[in-house]
ZAROMI-800085 format. One record per atom (N, C-alpha, C, CB): z, x negated, y; residue in one letter. Coordinates in steps of 0.2 Angstrom, whole numbers, padded with zeros to 4 digits, always signed. Glycine has a CB too. Layout:
ZXYA;...
END
This chain:
-0247-0018-0179M;-0246-0013-0175M;-0251-0009-0168M;-0239-0015-0172M;-0255-0018-0166A;-0259-0014-0161A;-0265-0011-0166A;-0263-0019-0154A;-0267-0015-0173R;-0272-0008-0177R;-0270-0001-0178R;-0274-0009-0184R;-0264+0000-0177L;-0264+0006-0175L;-0263+0009-0172L;-0264+0009-0175L;-0264+0006-0166Q;-0259+0008-0159Q;-0269+0009-0156Q;-0251-0001-0153Q;-0273+0006-0161R;-0279+0006-0156R;-0284+0012-0160R;-0283-0003-0154R;-0281+0013-0167F;-0284+0020-0170F;-0281+0024-0167F;-0285+0021-0178F;-0273+0026-0168V;-0272+0032-0161V;-0276+0035-0155V;-0269+0029-0157V;-0276+0030-0152A;-0279+0031-0145A;-0287+0031-0146A;-0276+0023-0139A;-0291+0030-0151T;-0296+0032-0150T;-0298+0037-0156T;-0299+0027-0149T;-0295+0040-0161L;-0297+0043-0166L;-0297+0048-0162L;-0293+0044-0172L;-0292+0051-0156P;-0294+0058-0156P;-0305+0058-0151P;-0287+0062-0150P;-0306+0056-0150Q;-0312+0054-0147Q;-0320+0054-0154Q;-0310+0047-0144Q;-0315+0049-0157V;-0321+0050-0163V;-0320+0058-0167V;-0319+0043-0170V;-0313+0063-0169I;-0314+0067-0169I;-0321+0074-0167I;-0310+0066-0168I;-0317+0070-0158A;-0323+0076-0153A;-0329+0075-0155A;-0324+0074-0144A;-0332+0068-0158Q;-0338+0068-0156Q;-0339+0070-0162Q;-0341+0063-0152Q;-0341+0071-0166H;-0341+0074-0174H;-0338+0081-0176H;-0336+0068-0178H;-0334+0084-0171Q;-0331+0089-0175Q;-0329+0093-0181Q;-0333+0090-0175Q;-0327+0085-0184R;-0325+0087-0191R;-0316+0086-0193R;-0330+0083-0195R;-0314+0086-0196P;-0306+0085-0200P;-0307+0077-0202P;-0305+0089-0207P;-0301+0074-0199L;-0300+0066-0204L;-0298+0070-0214L;-0288+0060-0200L;-0303+0063-0215V;-0300+0065-0222V;-0299+0058-0224V;-0306+0068-0227V;-0300+0050-0224H;-0296+0045-0224H;-0297+0040-0218H;-0297+0042-0231H;-0293+0035-0218A;-0293+0032-0212A;-0292+0024-0215A;-0289+0035-0207A;-0297+0017-0212D;-0293+0012-0219D;-0294+0009-0212D;-0296+0009-0228D;-0288+0005-0211L;-0284-0001-0205L;-0285-0005-0206L;-0276-0003-0204L;-0288-0008-0211R;-0289-0014-0213R;-0292-0021-0211R;-0290-0014-0217R;-0297-0018-0208H;-0301-0023-0203H;-0297-0025-0197H;-0308-0021-0201H;-0303-0030-0199N;-0298-0034-0189N;-0300-0033-0183N;-0300-0043-0187N;-0306-0031-0183D;-0308-0028-0178D;-0311-0021-0176D;-0312-0031-0177D;-0307-0017-0180G;-0309-0007-0180G;-0307-0005-0186G;-0318-0006-0179G;-0311+0000-0187Y;-0306+0005-0192Y;-0311+0009-0195Y;-0300+0009-0188Y;-0312+0010-0203A;-0315+0016-0204A;-0314+0020-0205A;-0319+0016-0206A;-0319+0027-0204V;-0314+0033-0206V;-0317+0037-0212V;-0314+0039-0199V;-0317+0041-0215R;-0323+0045-0216R;-0320+0053-0215R;-0325+0045-0224R;-0324+0059-0212L;-0323+0065-0209L;-0326+0068-0213L;-0326+0066-0203L;-0324+0075-0215K;-0324+0079-0219K;-0331+0082-0219K;-0319+0084-0218K;-0335+0082-0222G;-0344+0084-0222G;-0349+0079-0217G;-0344+0092-0218G;-0346+0073-0215V;-0352+0067-0214V;-0351+0064-0219V;-0353+0062-0207V;-0359+0059-0222S;-0359+0056-0226S;-0363+0051-0222S;-0361+0057-0232S;-0363+0045-0225T;-0367+0038-0225T;-0372+0038-0228T;-0365+0033-0227T;-0372+0041-0236S;-0375+0040-0242S;-0380+0044-0242S;-0370+0040-0249S;-0382+0047-0239G;-0387+0050-0239G;-0396+0047-0240G;-0386+0055-0233G;-0400+0052-0239S;-0409+0048-0239S;-0411+0043-0236S;-0413+0050-0236S;-0411+0036-0236G;-0412+0033-0229G;-0407+0029-0226G;-0414+0038-0224G;-0400+0031-0230A;-0396+0026-0225A;-0391+0022-0231A;-0390+0030-0216A;-0394+0018-0231G;-0390+0012-0235G;-0394+0011-0242G;-0380+0014-0237G;-0396+0018-0245G;-0400+0017-0252G;-0405+0012-0254G;-0402+0023-0253G;-0408+0010-0249A;-0413+0006-0251A;-0413+0001-0258A;-0413+0003-0244A;-0417+0004-0263G;-0417+0000-0267G;-0410+0002-0274G;-0417-0006-0264G;-0409+0006-0273R;-0403+0010-0277R;-0407+0017-0280R;-0397+0012-0271R;-0404+0015-0286N;-0409+0022-0292N;-0403+0029-0294N;-0411+0019-0303N;
END
């Protein structure tokens, strides 16, 4: 229940910062959560793609 409360309390800040709607949320993490926002990607050139072809 604490994970859900933390998510609900902080999601408005995340959305306001990025100005994008929420697509997906993963609340399985013990110390936080992961979100996918529409139009935001971390899989571009230079972002975690080292060594991938």
